[in-house]
VOLUM-891827 format. One record per residue (C-alpha): residue in three letters; x, y, z. Coordinates in steps of 0.25 Angstrom, whole numbers, plus 5000, padded with zeros to 4 digits. Last residue first. Layout:
ALAXYZ/...
***
This chain:
ARG492749425301/ARG492149425287/GLY492549365275/PRO492849395260/PRO491749495261/ARG490849505248/PRO490949625239/VAL489749675231/GLU490149685216/VAL489849835212/PRO488749865202/GLU489149945189/GLY488650085185/PRO487250125180/ASP487650215168/PRO486650325165/ARG485550315154/ILE484550435154/GLY483650425142/LEU482350435151/GLU482050285150/ASN483550275154/LEU483350345167/ARG482250245171/ARG483150135167/TYR484250205174/LEU483550215188/SER483250065187/PRO484650035183/LEU485150115195/GLU484250055205/ASP484649915202/GLU486049875199/ILE486750005202/ILE485950045214/ALA485949905219/ASN487449895217/LEU487650015226/ARG486749955237/GLU487549825236/ILE488849905236/LEU488349975249/GLU487949845255/PRO489249775252/ALA490049895258/GLU489349905271/ASP489449775279/TRP490849745273/ALA491349885277/GLU490749865291/ASP491449735293/LEU492749795289/GLY492549915298/SER492349825309/LEU493649755306/GLN494249895306/ASP493649925319/GLU494149795325/THR495549825320/PRO496149755308/ARG497249655310/ARG498649725309/SER499549755298/ALA498949885294/GLY498749945280/ASP497749845276/ILE496849875288/ARG496850025286/GLY496850025271/TYR495649935270/LEU494950015281/ARG495150145273/ARG494650075260/VAL493450015267/ASP493050145274/ARG493250225261/ASN492350125253/VAL491350125264/ASP491250275264/GLY491250285249/LEU490150175248/GLU489250255258/ASP489550385250/ASP489150315237/LEU487950255243/THR487450395248/ASP487650445234/VAL487050325228/ARG485850355237/ALA485750495233/ARG485850465218/LEU484750355219/SER483850465226/GLU484150565215/VAL483950475204/ASP482650415210/THR482150565212/VAL482450595198/LEU481650465194/ASP480550505202/GLU480450645196/PRO480250585182/VAL481350625172/ASP480750685159/ASP480850825165/ARG482350825166/GLY482950925176/ASP483750825183/VAL483850685176/LEU485250695170/ARG485850765182/LYS485250655191/VAL485850555182/ASP487250615182/THR487150615198/LEU486750465197/ARG487950445188/ARG488850515198/ASN488350435210/LEU488450305202/THR489850325199/ASP490150355214/SER489350235217/GLN490150155207/GLN491550195212/ASN491150175227/ALA490650035223/LEU491950005216/TYR492750055228/LEU491849975237/PRO491949845229/ALA493449865228/VAL493749885243/LEU492749785249/GLU493549655246/TYR494749725251/LEU494049755264/SER494049605267/ARG495449585262/VAL495849695272/ALA495249625283/GLU495849485280/TRP497149545278/ARG497149615291/ALA496749495298/GLU497949425291/LEU498949525295/GLU498549515310/ALA498549365309/ARG499949365303/VAL500549445315/VAL501049585315/GLU502249655319/VAL502449775309/ARG503849815305/PRO503949685298/ASP503049735287/TRP502349605282/ALA503049505274/VAL502749455259/VAL503649345254/LEU503649335239/GLU503749205231/SER504149205216/SER503449175203/GLN503849175189/THR502849165176/ALA503149175162/GLY502049195151/GLY502649335148/ALA502649375162/GLU502049325175/LEU502649345189/ARG502049275201/VAL502349325214/THR502049225225/TYR501749265240/THR502249225253/GLY501649285265/PRO501349415272/LEU499849465269/VAL499549555258/ARG499249705259/ILE497849715253/GLY497649785239/ARG497649935237/ALA496550025232/GLY496850165230/ARG497950235238/PHE496850265249/PHE497250415249/GLY497450425234/GLY498650375226/ARG497850265219/GLU496550325219/GLU496750415206/GLU497250305198/PRO495950225199/PRO495950105209/GLU496049965205/TYR495249875214/PRO495549795227/PRO497049805225/GLU497749675222/THR498349625235/ARG499449705242/LEU500949675243/ASP501349795235/TRP501849715224/VAL503049785217/VAL503349745203/GLN504749755198/HIS505349735184/LEU506649695178/GLY506649705163/ARG505849675150/THR504449735150/GLY503249665157/PRO503049765169/GLY502349715181/GLU500949685184/LEU500349645197/GLU499349535202/ARG499049525217/VAL498649425227/VAL498349305218/GLU498149185227/GLY499149075227/GLU498949035241/ALA500249095246/ASP499849225239/LEU500049265224/ILE500549395218/THR500449395203/LEU501449475194/THR501049495180/VAL501949555169/THR501649675161/PRO501849725147/GLU501749875144/GLU500749915135/GLU501249985122/GLN501450135118/ASP501550185132/GLY501150335134/ALA500350315146/ARG500650175152/ARG499850055148/ARG499749935158/THR499749785155/GLN499049665160/PRO499749535158/ALA499349445146/GLY498749315151/GLU497349355147/ASP497749375133/GLY496649455127/ASP497449545119/THR498949515119/GLY499849645121/ALA500249605135/GLN500649475130/ALA501549525120/VAL502249625130/THR502349505140/THR503049425129/ALA504049535126/ALA504349555141/VAL504549405143/GLU505549395132/ARG506349525136/GLY506549475150/LEU505749515162/TRP506349525176/TYR505549525188/ARG505449595201/VAL504349585212/VAL504449685223/ALA503449655234/GLY502949775242/ARG503349915245/PRO504349965235/PRO505650025240/ASN505550165245/THR505850285236/GLY506450415243/ALA505450525245/PHE505750675242/ALA504750775247/GLY503950845236/ALA502650845244/PRO502950815259/ARG503050665262/PRO502450645276/GLU503050515284/TRP501850435289/SER501550375276/THR501750225281/LEU501950095274/ASN501649965281/ARG502449865272/VAL502049725267/VAL503449665265/ALA504049595253/ASP505049475252/ASP505949485241/LEU505549425228/GLU506549345219/PHE506549405205/LEU505549355194/HIS506249325181/LEU505649325167/PRO506149305153/ARG507549265158/ALA508749325151/LEU508949425162/LEU508949315173/GLU510149245165/ASP510949375164/THR510749385179/VAL509949465189/ALA509749405203/ARG510549505211/LEU510049625203/PRO508649575205/ALA508849555220/LEU509449695221/ASP508349745230/ASP508049895231/LEU508849985222/ILE509150105231/TRP509550255229/ILE510150355239/SER510350495236/ARG510350555222/GLY511650625220/HIS512750535225/THR512050405225/GLY512050315237/LEU511450185231/VAL510850075238/LEU510649935231/ASP509649855239/ASP509949715244/ASP509149735257/ARG510149665266/PRO511549705261/HIS511049835255/VAL511849855242/ILE512549985244/ILE513050085233/ASP513750215234/ASP514150335226/VAL513150325215/PRO513150445206/VAL511850475200/THR511050445187/PRO509750405192/LEU509450265196/ASN508450175188/ALA509450095181/MET510750025185/ARG511950035176/THR512549905171/TRP513949845174/ARG514549725168/ARG515649635173/GLY515549695187/GLY515149565195/ASP514049515186/THR512849585191/THR513349725188/VAL512749855192/TYR512950005189/VAL512450125198/GLY512350265194/VAL512950385187/GLU514250415195/ASN514550275199/GLY513950165208/VAL514350025205/PHE513549895209/LEU513949755209/LEU513149625208/ASP514149505205/PRO514349465219/HIS512849455223/ALA512549455238/PRO513349585243/HIS513049655230/GLU514349735227/ALA514449885227/VAL515349985220/SER515350135221/ASN515850265215/VAL516150225200/SER516550335191/TRP515850345178/ALA516250295165/PRO515150195163/LEU515150055170/GLY514749945160/GLU516049865162/THR516749915174/ILE517249795181/ARG518749815182/ARG519449685187/TRP520449695199/ARG521649605204/ARG522249605217/GLY521049685223/TYR520649585234/ASP520649465224/GLU519249475216/SER519449615212/VAL518349705206/TYR518449835199/VAL517649965196/TYR518250085189/ALA517250165180/ALA517950275172/TYR517750425175/ASP519250465176/ASP519450615179/ASN520350565191/THR519250595201/HIS518450515191/GLY519250395194/ASP518350315204/PHE518750175207/SER517850055210/ALA518349935218/TYR517749795220/VAL518249685228/ARG518249535228/GLY519249465237/VAL518249415247/ALA517249375237/HIS515749395239/HIS515449525247/SER516549595238/ALA517349715243/VAL517049845238/VAL517949965234/ARG517450095230/SER517850225224/VAL519350205223/TYR519850335217/THR520850315206/GLY522350335209/ARG522850255198/PRO521950235186/LEU521250105186/ASP521350015174/PRO521649885183/VAL521649885198/ARG522849815203/GLU523549955207/VAL522349975216/VAL522649855225/ASN523349925237/THR523549825247/TRP523349835262/THR523849765274/ALA523349755289/GLY522049815284/GLY521049705287/ASP521949595281/ARG521449595267/THR521849735264/VAL521549815251/GLN521849945246/LEU521350025233/ASN522150145231/GLY521650255221/ASP521850395228/ASP520450395233/THR520650265241/GLY520050125241/VAL520150035253/TYR519849885253/LEU519749785265/VAL519849635267/ALA519949595281/PRO518449595283/ASP518349475274/LEU517049445266/PRO516349585266/SER517649635261/GLU517949775267/ALA517949895257/ILE518350035259/THR518250155249/THR518850295248/ALA520050295256/ASN521050415256/GLY522150485248/PHE521750625246/SER521150725256/SER520150825259/ILE519550825244/GLY518450915243/ASP519251035239/ASN520650995236/ARG521151135234/SER519951225231/LEU520951315223/ILE522351265222/SER523351375225/ASP523851315238/SER524551205230/ALA524651065237/LEU523751015226/LYS524751035216/VAL524251105203/GLY524351045189/MET522851035188/ILE522850955201/THR524150915207/LEU524650815217/SER525650835228/ASP524550885237/ARG523850755236/ASP524850685244/ILE524650545239/ARG524550435250/ARG524150325240/THR523050285249/LEU522850175259/ASP523550235271/PRO523850115280/SER522650035284/VAL521849975295/GLN521850105304/VAL520950065317/TRP519750155321/SER518950165334/HIS517550195337/GLY517250185322/ARG516250075322/ASP517049985331/PRO518049915323/SER518550035316/ARG519350025304/PHE520150135297/LEU520750135283/LEU521750235280/ASN521750355270/SER520450375276/GLY519450255277/TYR518450195287/TYR518150055290/VAL517150025301/VAL517049895309/SER515749895317/PRO515049835305/ASP515849705306/HIS515949615294/HIS515549705283/SER516449815289/LEU515849955289/LEU516550045279/LEU516850195277/PRO517550265266/SER517950405266/ASN517150495257/TRP517950625256/ASN519150535259/PHE519850535272/ARG521350565274/LEU521850535288/ARG522850645293/ALA524250595295/GLU524850685284/GLU524150805289/GLU524650775303/SER526050775298/GLU527250675298/PHE526450555295/GLN526550405300/ALA526250445315/GLU524850485310/TYR524550335308/GLU525150295322/PRO524350405328/LYS523050355323/PRO522250435312/GLU520850465314/PRO519550385312/ARG518250455309/ILE517250415320/ALA516350535322/GLN515150495330/GLY513750515326/GLU512350535333/HIS510950505330/GLY510750395340/ALA510150295331/LEU510950345319/ASP512250335327/VAL513250385317/ARG514750345316/ARG515450465310/LEU516550475300/ASN517250595295/GLY518250555284/ASN518350695278/GLN516950695273/SER515850615280/GLU515650475285/ALA514450405291/PHE514450275299/LEU513050245304/ILE512650155316/SER511150155318/PRO510950045308/ASP511649945317/THR512149815311/PRO512349865297/ASP513149985303/ILE512850095293/ARG513850155284/ALA513850295278/TYR515050345269/PHE514950485264/GLY514250605270/ASP514750745267/GLY514550805281/GLY513450755291/SER512950625297/VAL511550565299/GLU510750645289/GLY509350585290/TRP508450525280/ARG506950475282/GLY506550625281/ASN506950625267/LEU505750535264/ILE505850395259/GLY504550355253/ASN503150415257/THR502450285258/THR503250245270/PHE504050125274/THR505350195272/GLU506450145263/ASN508050155261/PRO508050235274/GLY508850355277/CYS510250405281/TRP511050525277/THR512550555279/GLY513050695276/ASN512550795266/ASP513750855259/GLN513850735249/LEU513050625255/GLY513350505265/GLY512450385266/CYS511450315274/VAL510350215269/ASN509450145278/TYR508850005278/PRO507449965279/GLU507649895288/SER508949935294/MET510249875288/ASP510949995285/VAL511450065272/GLY512650145268/ILE512850255258/GLU514050325252/TYR514250455244/TYR512850505243/GLN512450635236/GLY510950655240/LEU510150715229/ALA508750655233/MET507950775228/ASN506750815237/ASP507450895247/TYR507351025241/MET507951115252/ARG507151245255/TRP507951365259/SER507851495268/ALA508551625268/GLY509151595254/ARG508451705246/ASP507051675251/PHE506551575242/SER507651475244/ALA507851335238/TYR508751225241/VAL509351105233/GLY510250995237/GLY511250985249/ASP512550995242/ASN511951135236/GLY510951195227/LEU510251325231/LEU509051375224/LEU508551525227/HIS507251605227/ASP507451735233/SER507951785220/ASP506551775214/GLY506551785198/PRO508051755196/ASP507851635206/ILE509251615212/TRP509951485209/ILE511151425217/ALA511951295215/HIS513151245222/HIS512951265237/ASP513651175247/VAL512851175260/HIS511451135263/VAL510351245265/GLY509651285278/ARG510151425279/TYR511351395287/ARG512451415276/TYR511951545271/ASP513251615272/GLU513151765269/PHE514051825259/THR514851945257/ARG515352025245/GLY514551945236/GLY513652055230/ASP513152105244/SER512052005247/SER512851885247/ILE512351745249/TYR513151615252/PHE512651475253/SER513551385261/THR514551285256/GLY514551375244/GLY513551435234/LEU513651585233/TYR512451685232/ILE512551835228/ARG511551945231/GLN512152075227/PRO511752055213/ASP510252055217/THR509152005207/PRO509851875201/ASP510451845215/ILE511951815211/ARG512451675211/ILE513851615215/GLN514151465215/SER515651435217/TYR515351305224/TYR516251175226/MET517551235221/PRO517251365227/ARG517151325242/PRO516551455247/ASN516951575239/THR516751705247/GLU517951805244/SER517051915241/VAL516752025231/GLN517852005221/GLU517752095209/TRP517752055195/THR517952125181/ALA517552095167/GLY516551995173/ARG515252055167/ASP515552195173/ALA515052185187/SER515952065191/ARG515852005205/TYR516851905212/VAL516551815224/GLY517651735230/GLU519151695228/ALA520251795228/ASP520351785243/GLY521251655242/MET521351585229/ALA520151585219/GLU518751535218/VAL517851635211/ILE516351665213/ALA515951745202/TYR514851855200/VAL514451935188/ILE513752065187/ARG513752115173/PRO512552025171/ASP511652125179/GLY510252075184/ARG510651925182/TYR511951935190/ILE512951835184/ASP513551715191/LEU514851645192/GLY515551535200/ILE517051515199/ARG517951395203/GLY519351405204/MET520351525201/ASP521851525199/GLY522551655199/GLU521951795199/PRO520551815205/LEU519551895197/GLY519552045196/GLU519752045181/THR519851895176/LEU518751865166/GLU519151765156/GLN518551805142/TRP517751705134/THR517451695119/ALA516351625111/GLY515551595124/GLY514251675122/ASP514951795117/ARG515251875130/THR516051765137/ARG516651775151/TYR517651695158/ILE517951675173/GLY519151595178/SER519751465182/GLY520851405173/PRO521951455182/GLY521651355192/GLY520651305202/GLY519951205211/ASN521051095212/PHE520550975219/GLY521150855226/PHE521450705226/ASN520450645218/THR520550755208/ARG519750885206/ARG520150995196/ARG519751135194/GLN519851255184/TYR518651335183/MET518051425173/ALA516951515176/ALA516251555164/TYR515451685161/LEU514451705150/ILE514051825141/ARG513351785128/PRO512051765136/ASP511951915139/GLN510851955149/PRO511051835159/ASP512551835157/MET512851685157/ALA513651615169/LEU514551495168/ASP515251415179/ILE516251315181/ALA516851315167/GLY518051215166/THR519551225168/HIS520551105169/GLU520551075154/ASP520751215150/VAL520051355149/TYR518851325140/LEU517751415136/VAL516851395123/LYS516751245122/GLU515851225111/TRP514651125112/THR513751065102/ALA512351005103/GLY512151075116/GLY511051165113/ASP511651225100/THR512451335105/THR513251255114/ARG514351315123/TYR515351255133/VAL516151325144/GLY517351255150/ARG517651105151/GLU517850985141/PRO519350995141/ASN519650905152/PRO520550895165/GLY520250815177/TRP519350785189/LEU518250895188/HIS518050875173/GLY517451005166/VAL516951135172/ALA515951145160/ALA515151275159/VAL514151245148/TYR513551355139/VAL512251335131/ILE511651405119/GLU510451325113/PRO509651375124/ASN509551515117/THR508851615125/PRO509551625138/HIS510851545133/ILE511151425143/GLN512151425153/ILE512751295159/ARG513551285172/SER514551185179/ILE514751065170/HIS515650955175/ARG516050835166/THR516350915154/GLU516650785147/GLU515150765143/LEU514950895136/GLY513750845129/MET512350885127/HIS511650765134/THR510150775132/TRP509150775143/THR507650745145/ALA506650795155/GLY507550905160/GLY506651015156/ASP506350975142/LEU507551015134/SER508650955142/LYS510150965140/PHE511350895146/VAL512750935148/GLY514050855151/VAL514350715157/GLY514450755172/TRP515350735184/PRO515150705198/SER515750795209/SER516150715222/GLN517550775223/ARG516750905221/ASN517050995209/GLN515651065210/PRO515451065194/GLU514350955194/GLY514350865181/THR513250885171/GLY512751015164/VAL511251015162/TRP510451095152/VAL508951115153/ILE508051165142/ASP506651165148/PRO506951305154/ASN506951365140/SER507551505138/PRO508351505150/ALA508951365147/LEU509051295160/THR510351255166/VAL510851135175/ASP512251125179/GLY513251025185/ILE512350905186/SER512850775190/SER511850665188/THR512550605176/PRO512150515164/GLN510650565163/ASP509550485168/ASP509350565181/PHE509350705175/VAL507950755178/PRO507750725193/GLU506450785197/PHE506250875209/SER505050905217/ALA504551025225/GLY505751095220/HIS505151225214/ASN504151145206/THR504751105193/THR505951035199/LYS507150965192/TRP508250885196/LEU509650855189/GLY510650745194/GLY511050705208/THR512550715207/ALA512850865207/THR511450915206/GLY510650995196/VAL509351055201/TYR508351095191/PHE507251205192/THR505851225190/SER505051305200/PRO505951425196/ASP505051445184/ALA505551555174/GLU506951535180/ASP506851385177/VAL507951345187/ALA509251265185/PHE510051235197/ASP511451185199/ALA512351085206/VAL511651025218/ARG512350935228/GLY511450835235/GLY510250845243/MET509850815257/ALA508450765261/ALA508350695248/PRO508650565253/GLY508350485245/ILE507850345243/SER507950335228/ARG507550205222/PHE508250125212/GLU507450035202/LEU507949905196/GLY507149875183/LYS508049945174/LEU509149855179/PHE508549735171/VAL508549815158/GLU510049835160/PHE510249695163/PRO509449645151/SER510249745142/GLY509649875139/GLU508349925134/GLN507049845134/ALA506449915145/ALA506550045137/ALA505749985126/SER504649935136/SER504550075141/ALA504950115155/THR503950145165/ALA503850005169/GLY505349995172/LEU505149955186/GLY503749905187/VAL503049935201/LEU501749875204/GLY501049865217/ALA499749925212/LEU499950035222/LEU501350055217/PHE502550005225/ALA503850075228/LEU505050025221/PRO506349965225/GLY506049835232/ALA506049765245/ALA505249805257/ARG505949855270/ARG506049805284/ALA505749895295/THR506749905305/GLY507050045307/LEU508350115310/ALA508250205298/PHE506850235301/ARG507050295315/PHE508350335309/VAL507750445300/PHE506850505311/ALA507850505322/TYR508850565313/VAL507850675308/SER507550705323/MET506250665329/
***
């Protein structure tokens, strides 16, 4: 079966999903925030405390990676290394990549420029934030961080305004001396760039090399034999929303011989005139040999070599693939002739850089930014690219990808209406991928459930809500495909300019449509066969892209970008290095919205700062951006959202970071854009990427920015950051229209989901002031879960929703305090039971949840956290376990003792906390994938209930027989060899021990048979088979008789034997008898 067929066999399935965000535990209890201390739970406003109780889950995928910026490897132990990513944070492995742990998730940025270990102490880790790759999608950082404990904790060490840090070098014997290469702001001039030095571990900094406000340090290399000698590559570059200038007179190579006190520019043999990005490396075996890869005009660019520590240079080749984005050069630490280059391909030279072999087709992704070569074994390489992390142990002949980190850089996402629903989305340099939001397995959402359905750099992905097999997928330069997911084929449907449009222009170049890197796509709310697509024009298709109609004039400012300047140079100049790299055109649409209430109302935002509206389906357009207050002219429109609740209401967000403006710009208009109100209270100074309105709650809004998600429940008057999500850019947000889940497309950590927004829809100030509130319960489904998919050790698995009934409740401060007092009251029968965790100073307060059936009989009792906040308990839809298994049994083959899966019906959930009680009805249904009648389920229930009565007695009997066997073995050891013990007593001990041993085996066999039968009948939806019913009868025939035999030994034979032993001074423990089970009813 092909990967597509495998993925979409599940993608087009019809199984209905269970509600809720967390997987169940055996006992059925999951308490959000239960691992936090009581003191931590008291922090923040009531709403902030409330949000801590909402948990996002990662569903992947990790089958593809995201852009990697740097590695740091413990050279004494290469099994330990760190991976710094462009937008996905910092990861650590201690087992050669068998598993990775994110170690930077709670820091203020997820963009890593460099990670470096102190050579004298690998527990000292420095991180420079803000990737230096100069992309139009590159995020920015907030300075440098230091860890003294291998990444467990971090301290911010300053340099916030550098924004982008490219390299860190640490003195080999004195870790207090650190050098930082700061390339500085990408989108504007700033003085905080160049080379910085600290001699006190980061307490103070000195800028030791500075050229000008346009030029920063892009690379830094330290002489491996003399740490006073360093080489710095200075880089003048600037990106704007309309273009890129990748060079200038500020670029060059500098050297210091005195630890940074003084610097000399190195020019002999290097290109004359403007240079761009430069990469450096020094040969470990002979530091006189230095290599540089230099961006310059024409044939002057390429690989340069110095044999005299940079005094003179020789150009050895003109190879330099896309220098703005790569410029990574590495020398094999044991062979100065073997040179590695990062580029679109991976290049290897065996003749000192004069020629290179292209390793494009060696099983690795493209676009390489990080290269590490093991100095102890140069066959061992690490390679970081836009597809993640790869390792080779044969010098690059073959590679292994580490597909256990979810680093996907999503731009846009879409969801379908399958059950369970699927999520599709476009990723940076990784095409468009689709996968399920949940699977009905015990192994989580494995990588194999995801499939790539379209190539290129993926962006918008929209699925027809009436037919989940129809996907519209977009890639760079406006390429648009309609993909048949069922038939596994796609058709190009990008609109082309019509003759009447081309006739308006004098040249073919002028008439060419201008598409954004991320061209906006929309399926109509009113008719999903109607598709809107934006270039500098807006197109509408009435037939899913088969034909297109132009429904707007040019909606942009129509600026000729060649007339504009960057760093004083006109973009028309042929002397600009990496000219406009990454920006194929300027003046194009970036976002489209259609009113869900009126199909004639459309909005279009553009990259050059226009915001256009039509109220007549495109016949006339009005630019309303001038009416937006406090908005700098020309600010990129990141999102426009037409309200579900008021036809004239519209939300708009603007992204000013491309103008070096990092403020948050979010607005709302109630009158089609005539008047606007800024709604940014509580939002930090990070660019806003996306806005979403809840389709059923007009005041519930979400914003995605460069660090996470913010929510407001009052229409934007106040925003609060949502908790339990790693710091990561959130580029797209969708509220699933049926399941009410919040689905996030993150640019660095793949897809995250917050299941069931009901608590957020319900929360109010009045609710938060209550001492107790039990939220309305969603219907629950008894699921049949499989483990048919193998999960290899170390494999990534996305998190499924919890299995069972999700019970959420809010505890106010008063109830929490009362519950704590009750939990500490000795002898109070009404006090809830509490649990103590290792390291806790006090017992945690708990509340009680009781599940009752329709007759009012107790089915299950659970405990939940009793601290202030929003909490969640998951009932696994089973009765009480027949006994409490020891810890070692809970993960075993039989999974310990589990209760019976309950019958469908209506149950009552009763919550008791601090003397207060609330109840709510819960409807339980059976797995809709299984066609079964009630009588079958009831027959199954009666059989399992009968076996249930045997499980605990047999378990206890088996425990007692095991114990008795051990005790009689001890007794035999005591009597053996004693002259004062009569021979008949020795014989009686041996005889009893043999009979107990036999009985222990018999009990073990019946116990095993009963547990196996219990699991087989309970795990099915049908009435038991005749053989199973016969087995049930046999179990009742055998078990009581065996237990009675055991009890006779414990109560009669053993005391008699022990009396005889006591007379000889031997006093063993006789053990406890087991209550003989009585059948609840026989067939």
